[in-house]
C-alpha positions as CSV (number, residue, x, y, z in Angstrom):
1,M,20.5,-7.7,-0.3
2,T,18.8,-8.4,3.0
3,R,16.3,-11.2,3.6
4,T,12.9,-10.0,2.4
5,V,10.0,-10.4,4.9
6,Y,6.7,-11.1,3.2
7,R,3.4,-10.3,4.7
8,L,0.3,-11.8,3.2
9,T,-3.4,-11.3,3.9
10,A,-5.3,-14.5,4.8
11,N,-7.0,-14.3,1.4
12,D,-3.7,-14.0,-0.5
13,F,-2.2,-16.9,1.6
14,A,-5.3,-19.0,0.7
15,V,-4.9,-18.2,-3.0
16,L,-1.2,-19.2,-3.0
17,E,-2.0,-22.4,-1.1
18,A,-4.6,-23.3,-3.8
19,M,-2.1,-22.5,-6.5
20,L,0.4,-24.7,-4.8
21,M,-1.9,-27.7,-4.7
22,R,-2.8,-27.3,-8.4
23,G,0.9,-26.8,-9.2
24,R,2.0,-30.0,-7.4
25,A,-0.7,-32.0,-9.3
26,L,0.3,-30.5,-12.6
27,A,4.1,-30.4,-12.0
28,D,4.1,-26.6,-12.5
29,P,7.7,-25.2,-12.6
30,I,6.6,-22.4,-10.3
31,T,5.8,-24.8,-7.4
32,P,9.1,-24.6,-5.6
33,M,8.8,-20.8,-5.6
34,L,5.3,-21.0,-4.2
35,E,6.5,-23.4,-1.4
36,R,9.3,-20.9,-0.5
37,K,7.0,-17.9,-0.6
38,L,4.5,-19.6,1.8
39,A,7.3,-20.7,4.1
40,E,8.8,-17.2,4.3
41,S,5.5,-15.3,4.7
42,S,3.6,-14.2,7.8
43,V,-0.2,-13.7,7.7
44,V,-1.6,-10.3,8.7
45,A,-5.1,-9.3,9.3
46,A,-6.8,-7.4,6.5
47,G,-7.5,-4.5,8.9
48,A,-3.8,-4.2,9.8
49,V,-2.6,-4.0,6.1
50,G,-0.8,-0.7,5.5
51,P,-1.1,1.2,2.2
52,D,2.4,0.3,1.2
53,L,1.9,-3.5,1.2
54,A,1.5,-5.2,-2.2
55,T,-1.6,-7.5,-2.0
56,L,-3.8,-9.0,-4.7
57,N,-5.4,-6.2,-6.7
58,S,-2.8,-3.7,-5.7
59,R,-1.4,-1.3,-8.3
60,V,2.4,-1.5,-8.0
61,I,5.3,0.3,-9.5
62,F,8.4,-1.9,-9.6
63,R,11.8,-2.4,-11.3
64,V,13.4,-5.6,-12.4
65,G,17.2,-5.5,-12.6
66,G,18.3,-2.4,-14.5
67,D,15.1,-2.2,-16.5
68,P,12.9,0.9,-16.4
69,S,10.0,1.0,-13.9
70,D,6.8,-0.8,-14.7
71,T,3.3,-0.3,-13.4
72,R,0.9,-3.2,-13.1
73,T,-1.9,-4.5,-11.0
74,L,-1.3,-7.8,-9.1
75,V,-4.0,-10.2,-10.2
76,Q,-4.9,-13.8,-9.5
77,A,-5.5,-14.6,-13.2
78,E,-4.6,-12.9,-16.4
79,A,-8.2,-12.6,-17.5
80,S,-9.2,-10.5,-14.5
81,A,-7.4,-7.4,-15.8
82,P,-7.3,-5.5,-19.1
83,V,-4.6,-6.7,-21.4
84,G,-1.2,-5.4,-20.4
85,S,-2.2,-3.9,-17.1
86,G,-2.3,-7.0,-14.9
87,L,0.6,-9.0,-13.5
88,P,-0.6,-12.5,-12.4
89,V,0.8,-13.9,-9.2
90,A,1.3,-17.1,-11.1
91,T,4.4,-15.5,-12.8
92,W,7.7,-15.2,-11.1
93,R,7.5,-11.4,-11.0
94,G,4.0,-11.2,-9.6
95,L,4.7,-13.9,-7.0
96,C,7.9,-12.2,-5.8
97,L,6.1,-8.8,-5.5
98,L,3.1,-10.2,-3.5
99,G,3.6,-9.5,0.2
100,M,6.4,-6.9,-0.2
101,R,6.4,-3.4,1.2
102,A,7.3,-0.3,-0.9
103,G,11.1,0.1,-0.9
104,Q,11.8,-3.6,-0.3
105,S,13.8,-5.6,-2.8
106,A,14.4,-9.3,-3.3
107,L,16.2,-11.7,-5.5
108,A,13.5,-13.2,-7.6
109,E,14.1,-16.7,-8.7
110,R,13.1,-17.5,-12.2
111,P,12.1,-21.0,-13.3
112,D,13.7,-20.5,-16.7
113,G,16.9,-18.6,-15.9
114,P,19.1,-16.9,-13.3
115,A,17.7,-15.0,-10.4
116,C,16.9,-11.3,-10.9
117,P,16.8,-8.4,-8.4
118,I,13.3,-6.9,-8.1
119,L,12.5,-3.7,-6.3
120,L,9.0,-2.6,-5.3
121,E,9.2,1.1,-5.6
122,Y,5.7,2.2,-4.7
123,V,2.2,0.9,-4.1
124,A,-0.1,3.3,-6.0
125,F,-3.3,1.6,-4.9
126,Q,-3.9,-0.9,-2.1
127,P,-7.5,-2.2,-1.9
128,E,-7.7,-3.0,1.8
129,A,-6.3,0.4,2.7
130,A,-8.7,2.1,0.3
131,R,-11.7,0.2,1.7
132,R,-10.7,1.2,5.2
133,T,-10.3,4.8,4.2
134,A,-13.8,4.8,2.6
135,Q,-15.3,3.2,5.7
136,D,-13.6,5.9,7.9
137,R,-15.0,8.7,5.7
138,A,-18.5,7.2,5.8
139,A,-18.3,6.9,9.6
140,E,-17.2,10.5,9.8
141,R,-20.1,11.7,7.8
142,R,-22.5,9.6,9.8
143,G,-21.2,10.9,13.2
144,H,-21.6,9.0,16.4
145,G,-25.3,9.1,16.9
146,L,-28.6,10.3,15.5
147,K,-28.8,13.9,14.2
148,L,-32.2,15.7,14.6
149,V,-32.8,17.6,11.4
150,Y,-36.4,18.8,12.0
151,S,-38.6,19.1,15.1
152,A,-42.3,19.8,14.6
153,P,-44.4,21.2,17.4
154,A,-46.4,18.5,19.4
155,D,-49.8,19.9,18.3
156,D,-48.8,19.9,14.6
157,W,-50.5,17.1,12.6
158,P,-49.7,16.1,9.0
159,L,-52.1,17.5,6.4
160,G,-53.7,19.7,9.0
161,G,-56.0,17.2,10.7
162,R,-55.9,15.1,13.8
163,G,-56.0,11.5,13.0
164,K,-56.9,8.4,15.0
165,I,-54.1,6.1,15.7
166,R,-56.1,3.1,16.7
167,Q,-59.8,2.3,17.1
168,T,-61.1,0.6,20.2
169,E,-63.6,-2.3,20.0
170,E,-66.5,0.0,21.0
171,D,-65.7,2.4,18.1
172,D,-65.4,-0.5,15.6
173,P,-68.6,-0.9,13.6
174,G,-67.6,-4.3,12.4
175,P,-67.6,-5.6,8.9
176,S,-69.8,-3.7,6.5
177,A,-72.8,-5.4,5.1
178,A,-72.3,-6.1,1.4
């Protein structure tokens, strides 16, 4: 297996840094894995994230060892996804998958046992890419300028009458007597 290159968004990197600080304070067994992950990762701009990169809230299809494929959403905390559909990045599997591209594999270290090969088969949903696609579609619908949808003749007035736009001081009768 070749060395895996991890790419993290600035947000994902900040989340892992916060987890590392908490892990060091609480002597969490995942702390050494967090340190390695941060050391081996490069930060990419959210706008440069491809649709095949596993980031937080990405829906990923992966395989661990010889097990069948599994589909999960990478989440920060277990409570942020429906039961059974989320994979927290505080677990060895979630942490290993975060920052990988589809088709990449890595040897995931486990705090409670031997290392396991893990393969990211496919990224089914990637939030940054989906947001960018939605913004592109909205810009396409808007076009590049104003679009005139109706042009009334210059002598056409609303409700059929000519109105005064502003009164001058000579026309102003002043306050009415009460």
